[in-house]
N, C-alpha and C positions, 0 to 999 in steps of 0.2 A: 404603089406610089401614094395612094390615099392615106396610108398609115405612116408615111414618112414625115418626120418633123424634126425640129431642132429645139433644144432646151437652152435658154439664155439665162444666165445668172448675172444680174447687174449689181455692181458694187461701185462705190464712189471713192475716188482718190483725189487729194489736193495736189494739183500740178503747179508748183511754184518754183521760181528761181531762188527766192530767199523768203524767210519767214515774214509774214505780215505784208507781203507785196500787194495783197488785195486782188490777185488773179482769181478767176472763177474756178469752181470745181468742174471736173469732167467725169462723166460716167464711163467706167471701164466695163465692157460687156464680155462675160466669160461664156463660151459656147461649149456645148457637149454634143458629140455625135449621138444621134438618136433615131431609132427605127424599130418597128415591130420585130420581135424575135422570129426568124424564119421557122417554119414547121416542116417536119419530115414524118408525116403520119403514116406513110406507106412502107416505112422501113422498120425492120426488127431491131430490138435492142441488143447490143453486143455486151456480154457480161465481162467487161474489161475495165481496168482503171487507167486513167490518163492524168499525167501531171504536167502542169504548165511551169516551165522555167521562166526566169525574168527575161523580158524582151529588151533587146538593145535598140537604140535609136541613133541614126547617123548624126555625127556631131553638129552638122549644119542645122538640123531640125530638133535638136535636143533641148527644147524649152517649151514654154506654154505660148510662145508667140505664134500668131497666124501668119505664116510666111507667104510671100508671092514673088514670082519671077517674071520679068518682062523680056529677058533674053537669057542666053546660056551662061552669061558671066555674072549677072547681078542677083542678089538675094536681099529682099527687104521684108518688112512686116508692118501690119496695121498698128497705128498708134494706140488706139483705145479698144482693141478687140483681142481676146486671148482664148486659148483652149483651157478649159477648166481642169481636165485630167488627161492622163496619157491615153491616146486613142486606142492603143493596143489592148487595154483592159476590156474593151467591148467584145473581143474574141472569146475571152473566158466566159462572159455572160451568155454568148450565143451557143457555145459548146454545151454549157450546162442546160440551157433552155431547150436544146434539141431533143433531150431525152433519149439519145441514141447510145449512151454509154453507161456502164454500171456505176461509175464514179468519176468525177472530174475534180481534181485538186488544184488549188492555186499555189503559187510559189511560196506563200507565207504559211501554208498549212504543213503540219509535220508528217502527214501521211505520204507514203511513196506510191507512185503509180507504176504499173508495169511498162506503160508506154509514156515517153517523155517528149513533150513538144518544146522546141526552142525556136526563136525567130528574131527578126529584126526589121525595123521600119527603115527602109533605105531612102525613100522619098515621100514627102507629105507636104504639098504646097499647092498654091493657086498659080496656074500658068496664064499670063496675060498676053494675048496676041493682039494684032491690030483689029481683027474682026470678032474675036470672042474671048471668053474666059473659061478655063477648064480646071476642075479639081483633079489633081494627080496623086495617086497613092501607089506605092510599091513596097511590098512586104515579102521577106524571105522566110520560109518555114522549113524546119527539119523535124523528122520524127524518128525516134529511136526505140528499139525494143530492148529493155534491160535484160531480158532472158536470152537475147540473141548473142550476148557476149560469149556464151559457151560454144556457139556454132560459128562465130566470126561474122554474123550477119546482124549486128546491132543497128546499124543505120538502115532505115527502111526507105526513106526518100528525102531529098532536098529539092525545093521548088520555089521559084519566084513568081509572085502574083502581082500583076499590074492592072490597074483600072483607071481610066480617064472618064470623067463625067462633066458635060457642059453645064454651066450655070444657067438657071432660068431667071435669076434675079441678080443684078450686078451690085452686090453688097456683101459684107461679111456674113450676114445671115444666109444669103444665097449661096455663098461658098460653103457654109456649114451644111446646108441642105444637099448640095451636090456631093460633098465629101461623105455625107451619111449614105447616100445612094451608092457611091463607089465602094464604101466599106461593107455595105450589105451584100453586094455581089461577091466581093473578095471573101467575106466570111462564109458565104454559102459554098464557094469553091473549096476553101480550106477544110471545112467540116465534112464535105462529101469525100474529099481525098483521104482525110484521116480515117473516116469511117470505113472506106473501102479497104485501106491498107490494114487496119486493125482487124476487121472481119476476116479478111483472107488469112492473116497470120494465126488468129485464134482458131480458125476452122481447119488449119493444116494438121494432118495426123502427126 
């Protein structure tokens, strides 16, 4: 937790109803999920290549808005706080930083990996209850072996990862910090599961 922090990019936008209205400028804060890359020093490297497909995002959360929900029916967002980039991109960073795989390719690179990761963000919001506020993240991951098409075992696993993290500070920054901690845990779980599946498959006679 000592290494956990958020990056805020502040930019100014003129919020006016019409030109020359004289209304003041408001700073729009753009937040990035941020934490130290987890380490796996006690695990051996698997000589295998992994490719990231494009991650989908549920339509309700498919924007840079920082959403919050106060009940099961409503969905709202902060007026002057945004996510700077797609939170799913941090998974690619963590997989590369783990040093557990021979190569990790992004969706934009021309190289093809033997193992292909696909996924989607199903939920990404701040839940506001009467007594507390909680960052909620739900991500679905699937892993395929491109060489498994010959044996009919291309799909290796599909799994849903859910993490809820209470806010320590009641603010957009506090939400970013809690979401970063939740993403850290999910990223570790995903990396461990993919590593175990790939290692088992590549070691199979």
